N, C-alpha and C positions, 0 to 999 in steps of 0.2 A: 454376495452382496451381505455385510453384516448390519443389521437394524439396530440403533442404538437410542436408549431413552434420552429425552431431553427433559428440563425443568421449567423454562419460561415458557407456560401456556396455561390457561384455565378453561374450564367449561362456563358457556353461557348458559343462559335462561332458557333458550330455545333448544338446547341439546347440541348445538356445535362446538367446537373447539377452537379458541383463539390462541394464534401463536403470538407470543409477546416479546420476540427478540428484536424485531425492528418496527419502526413506526408504521409500516405498512399494515401489521396486524390483520394478517389473514385469517378469516373465520371459515373452518371447513367442516363439512359433515364427514362420517366415517367413511373411509376410503380415498379421500381428497387428496390433494398436495397444495401447498403454497405456491405463489407466484415464483418463487425460487425452483420448485419442483423438486428439492431434495429433502424438504421437511415436510411431513404430513400426518394425518391421523389414521391410528392404527389401533384398535380395542380401545377407542374413546382416551388416547393418548397421543400428544405429538411425538413422532419418532424421527430421527435422523438417518437417512438411507445410503451415506456415502461413507460413514466412518471407516477408515483404515484403508481407502480406496482413491486413487491418484490417476489424474489424465498424464502423468509422467512426472519424473524428476530431472532435475539439471544443476549442474553446479555453475553459477554464475558470478560476474564482479558484483559486490555490494553495490557499486554506482549504479548498476542497472535497474535498481529497483525504484527510484532512485535515491540513494541515500549519499550524501556527500561529506557528512560529518559524523558518520558512525563506523568507526573501524576502517578507515579508507584503505584500498587496495586489497582487501581480504576477500575470501570466497565464501559464498552463501549457498547453502542447498535449497533450492525453488521446487516447490510443488503446489499444486492446486488440486479441487476436485472437479464437480459439475455444478452448474446453477450459479444464479446471482438474485439478489433482492432488488435490484434496479432493472431498468430495461432501456439502457442507453442506445441509440440510433447509431452512434458512431462505436460500438464497442470493438475493439482490437484484438480481442481474444474469444470472439463471441462462439467459436467453435466450442469452446469449453463453456464458458459463463451462461450461453443459451442454450446450451444442450440438454435434450430430455433422454439421450440415448445413454444409458447407464454403461454401454460396450465402449465409452469414449474412455472408462475408467480402467485402464489396460495394466496398470499396476497396483500393487497394494503393499503396505507395510504397517506393522503395528508401531505404535508411538516407539516403544524400546528399539525397535529394529531400525527406524528411521534416525534416531537421536545417535546410535552406534555408527550408523553409515555415515552420518555428517562428521562424527569426531573421527572416523577412521580414514576419510576423505580430507581431512585437514581444513573443515569448514569452520570458520569462527562463528556461524549464527545460521538458522534455517528461516526462510521467508514463506509466509503463506500468502500465495499470490496467485496470479493468473485468473481466478475467480475470486469472489470477495470471502474471507475466512469467516465473516459474519454469519454466513449460512451453515458453516461446519466447524462452529465454535467449540463444540465438544471435542472433536476430533484433534483441533489446534490447540486447546488447553492441555490435553494429555499429551501430545507431542511436546511442548513448551516445557512441561514439568520433567519429562524424559530427558530432553536437552539441558535444563538446568542442571539435574544431578550430576551430568558429564562435563559441565562447564562452557556448553553452547548456548549461544544467546537466541531469542526469538525475534522476528520481524514480522508484522501484520502488514500488509499492503492492502489498504481498504477506502472505501468510498465514505467510510465514517457513519453510514446509515443504519445506527443502531439505538435501540432504546434504554434508557438509564440504568435499570438493574444488570441485565446482563453485561452492557457496557463495562461497568464497575469490576464485575468478575472477570470478564475477560482480559482486560488490559492489567490486572495484577499479574498475569502469567506471559507479558509481552515487555521487551526490552528496548524495543523500537517501533517506529510506524511510518509509514509514508501514507497520507491521506490526500485523496483527490478531492479537490475542490473544483467542483466540475465547471462551474459559473459563478455568477454572484447576481443573479436574478431569479425569482421564483419562476418567471415564465420560463427560462431555459431549463431548470428542473423539471418543473412539469412537462413541457411540449417534448424535450429532447430526451429526458432521463426517467420520467414517469416516476418521479419522487418529488420531496420538498427540500428547499436549501436551509431552513431553520434546525433540524435534527442534526446536520452535518456542521453547521456553526456550534451547536452547543458540544457534539464530540470534541472539537478543536480545542474549545473552551476547557472542558473537562480535563484534556489531556494537559493543558498549560499549568492549570491552576491545583488539580487534584491528585496528579501523578508524577512520578520522576522517569517516565517513558520518554525516551528522545523521540521527538518527531519532525519531519519534513513534509512540506506541503507541494503537491503537484497541479498545475493547471494546464490541461489540453486547450491550446488555442484553435478554435474553430472559424475560419473566415467567414465574419457578417452574423456570427451568433453568440458570442462571448469575449469578441477581442476589440470593441470598441475602447477609446481614449476613457471614456466616462466610467464605464464599467469597471475596466482596471484600476481607475483612480479609485473608486467606491471600494472595491476589494482590498487593494494593498493598504489604503488607509485603516480600514477595520483590522486587517492583520497586526498592522503597527498599533494600534490603539488597544487591541484586545489580547494579543499574543506578544508583542514587543518586538525590538528590532532584529533578535537575533535566530528566530524561526527560520530557516532555509525554506525559498520558495522556489520551485523549478517550473518554468515555462517549456511546454514540448511542443512540437508541431504535428498537426494532425496529418495522416493521412486518409483517403477515401476508404470506406471500410462498411462492412454490414448494411446498414440500412441508409447510409449518407454517401452513396457513390456520386452523387450529383455535385458535392462541394469539391473544391480544388484543393490542392494540398497548401500548408499554411507557409507563407513566404519566409525566411531568415529574418528577414526586416521586420516582420510583427514580432517576433520574440526579441529582437533587440529594442523595439520600441516598448514591450511591456517591461522588459528589465530595467529602462531608463525610467519608466514612470515609478515603478516599484523602488528603486533607488532614491529618487527624488522625495519620495512620501517617507524616506528613513530607514528602510529595511536594508540590512548590510549583507546578506548572503544571498542573491538571486541569481539563478543558473538558467540557461538556455539547453534543450534537449532536443534529440531526434534531427538534429542538424550538426555539420561539422563547425564549430565555433569555439576555437582553444580559448578565447578571452573569456566567453560566456560560461564556459565549462570550467573554469578553473577558480580557485578560492584565494580571495584576497584579504587580509589583515585589516580589521575596522580599526585598530590603532595608527597604523602607519601607511596603509593603503598600498603595501607591497604584497607580491603574490607570495603565497605560502604552499599552495599546493596547485601543480600544473597538471592539467588533463588535456589529453588528445583523444576525443571518443572516450574509452573506458581505460586509457594507459595513463597512469601517472608519472610525470617527468619530475621536475623540479620539486623538491619537499624541503622547506624551511621551517619545519616544527620540531619541538623536542619532544620527548618521550611522553610527556602530558598532554601535548597539545598546545604549548605557547609559542609564539612566533620568534623566530630566532633572530630576528631583526629589532624589534622592540620590547619583546619580553609580554606582549597582551596574551591572554587567553584566548583560544579560539573556541567557541562554544561547542559541544558534541561530546562524542565518546570516543576517546582514544586510548591507545595499548602499547606503548613502544614506537618503533619504526613504522613506515608505510608496509602495509602489505604488498607480497610479489605475485598476487595472481594474474594481474594483467586484465585482457579482454577476452580471454578464452571463455568459451561456453561447452560445456561437457555433459552430454547427456548420459543418464546413469539408470539402470535397470535394479529394482532392489529387491522385486520379488525373488529373483534368482540369486541375491546375493549382491552387495555392492562392489564395483569393480575399482 
């Protein structure tokens, strides 16, 4: 295990050391770990304990992140480490994000090795996912730099729970992000996620106003927790007012997991209802996920309302865009990042071992 130095921390008057990466601001004595468990104090400094190690690597469709307006149809090399700075009771990657067992980090790769593997495997991008890259930001940024040198883009899949200074540095290295907006009440964030809503909204506004990072938003709808008409109306009005109509929004279906086994699966009708509310509030690109809904997964031109990208799960069908992402019907520009024709990766999922060399 490689122990890596970090820079966002300071020593308190009582001798404890405060981690400044996220709003949790864990204050630790020598030898203690933060809530994420992968950042802790050693010799009076905060160190990262998972640099260069991963719970596994996998080539996925970019739509699985989910990103629908970022190099559609291409493949992305996905990986995560261990630990998380939130405590979501419904976590669907809890075996990695909640792990305190470093043995779950079964693979390893240097930033240069990972970038070379992504390039060799034909991936257009690398995704920092499964657990939140906020907690392994130093590793993610180094990988992103190595990828950029080879023309491979970087994608952060994150809850957006990050403090201002590290956030500004982190997103200089990213090309795209999917931010989980887990709900739209402080009650939900505190009770279900052990966090706060405000810093996540700050991250979204920062991405819109201060960066060129392409970003999309995902909200997992949980029955009777964050799926009321009133909350969905408030949330989508906020997105419209603060971020504009062109930020894609994904509503995805919950399934019982981790510490929320008592809840029922989200019915498809809830996702359709949420999509209708969002579109009525002016959002142009609203998607449904984790259910089979070709209409809710496909992309429609905001100019002429005709379908320009057909999706069936992660498979792309009809494609009515030119090489720069303009609608073939009316010529309107589809917001996003496009580079030629649609990718041909499809819905395949290909696990990869890097420690022994990419296959």
